[in-house]
MARDO-516016 format. One line per field, with one value per residue (C-alpha): residue in three letters; x negated, y negated, z negated; chain. Coordinates in nm, 3 decimals, padded with zeros to 5 digits. Each point is the difference from the previous one (the first is absolute). Layout:
N
rest c(ALA:...)
px c(X:...)
py c(Y:...)
pz c(Z:...)
kette c(A:...)
This chain:
101
rest c(MET:ASN:ALA:GLN:ASP:VAL:LYS:GLN:ASN:LEU:HIS:THR:ILE:ILE:ASP:GLN:ALA:PHE:THR:GLU:MET:ASP:ALA:LEU:LYS:HIS:LYS:VAL:SER:GLN:SER:THR:SER:GLU:LEU:ARG:GLN:ASN:ILE:GLN:GLY:GLU:LEU:HIS:ALA:LEU:GLU:VAL:LYS:LYS:GLN:GLU:LEU:GLU:THR:ARG:MET:ALA:ALA:LEU:ARG:SER:ALA:THR:ALA:ASP:LYS:GLN:GLU:GLU:LEU:SER:LYS:ALA:VAL:GLU:GLU:SER:ALA:ALA:SER:PHE:ARG:LYS:GLY:LEU:LYS:ARG:ILE:ALA:ALA:VAL:PHE:ASN:GLU:GLU:SER:GLU:VAL:GLN:LYS)
px c(08.046:00.259:-00.050:-00.112:-00.250:-00.140:-00.034:-00.153:-00.261:-00.089:-00.045:-00.230:-00.216:-00.018:-00.081:-00.292:-00.119:-00.004:-00.188:-00.257:-00.014:-00.071:-00.281:-00.145:00.026:-00.204:-00.260:-00.025:-00.057:-00.274:-00.170:-00.262:00.063:-00.058:00.254:00.256:-00.038:00.038:00.324:00.153:00.216:00.123:00.081:00.197:00.190:00.083:00.136:00.229:00.112:00.078:00.231:00.172:00.042:00.132:00.251:00.118:00.032:00.212:00.235:00.022:00.101:00.286:00.086:00.360:00.026:00.034:-00.348:-00.192:-00.132:-00.117:-00.172:-00.147:-00.173:-00.133:-00.136:-00.164:-00.165:-00.127:-00.117:-00.189:-00.163:-00.090:-00.163:-00.196:-00.140:-00.087:-00.194:-00.190:-00.125:-00.068:-00.195:-00.232:-00.084:-00.058:-00.238:-00.172:-00.057:-00.139:-00.244:-00.125:-00.069)
py c(00.074:-00.209:-00.135:-00.351:00.150:00.222:-00.308:-00.215:00.295:00.029:-00.375:-00.001:00.289:-00.159:-00.352:00.162:00.179:-00.320:-00.176:00.285:-00.042:-00.368:00.070:00.262:-00.253:-00.243:00.266:00.080:-00.380:-00.003:00.326:00.058:-00.012:00.373:00.082:-00.236:00.181:00.330:-00.068:-00.238:00.278:00.117:-00.354:-00.055:00.326:-00.117:-00.325:00.208:00.215:-00.320:-00.142:00.337:00.003:-00.349:00.087:00.299:-00.190:-00.267:00.267:00.154:-00.335:-00.036:00.360:00.137:00.222:00.307:-00.070:-00.109:00.351:00.072:-00.341:00.020:00.318:-00.152:-00.308:00.234:00.208:-00.327:-00.127:00.344:-00.041:-00.360:00.079:00.297:-00.244:-00.244:00.291:00.092:-00.368:-00.037:00.325:-00.154:-00.279:00.251:00.191:-00.317:-00.091:00.340:-00.030:-00.339:00.128)
pz c(-04.616:00.190:00.355:-00.134:-00.221:00.270:00.238:-00.284:-00.073:00.362:00.036:-00.300:00.142:00.338:-00.147:-00.191:00.322:00.197:-00.283:00.029:00.378:-00.036:-00.246:00.242:00.287:-00.216:-00.084:00.391:00.083:-00.269:00.135:00.241:00.373:00.031:-00.272:00.144:00.335:-00.165:-00.154:00.249:00.149:-00.334:-00.101:00.323:-00.062:-00.344:00.138:00.234:-00.306:-00.198:00.264:00.018:-00.364:-00.017:00.287:-00.193:-00.314:00.172:00.136:-00.351:-00.148:00.252:00.011:-00.081:-00.298:00.227:00.156:-00.299:-00.100:00.355:00.020:-00.348:00.106:00.324:-00.206:-00.243:00.278:00.148:-00.318:-00.069:00.343:-00.075:-00.328:00.168:00.242:-00.271:-00.176:00.310:00.034:-00.375:00.018:00.266:-00.235:-00.283:00.212:00.103:-00.373:-00.086:00.299:-00.123:-00.352)
kette c(A:A:A:A:A:A:A:A:A:A:A:A:A:A:A:A:A:A:A:A:A:A:A:A:A:A:A:A:A:A:A:A:A:A:A:A:A:A:A:A:A:A:A:A:A:A:A:A:A:A:A:A:A:A:A:A:A:A:A:A:A:A:A:A:A:A:A:A:A:A:A:A:A:A:A:A:A:A:A:A:A:A:A:A:A:A:A:A:A:A:A:A:A:A:A:A:A:A:A:A:A)
C-alpha cells in the first residue's frame, strides 16, 4: 500500500469513527439526565481524543516522505484509542437497553 492509500484508508476510518461519535452524542442528548451525567466525562475525553486525532491527521497530510510512516503509526494509535472510547460509551447504551428490557 502506498502512502496515499494509507492516508485515504486512515481518513475513511476516522470519518466513520467521527460519524459514530456524532450518533452517540445524539443518543446522549436523548437519554436520561442520570445517564448523561454518567458518561459526560467519557464524552469529554473522547472530544479531546478527536482533537488529537485531527491534529495528527493534519500533520500526516503535510508530512514529508521520511516522516509519513512514523506519523501513520501515531494516527493509527490515536484512532484505535478513539474507537476504544467510542466502544465504552456505546457499551453504556447497550447495558442501559438490557436493563430496560
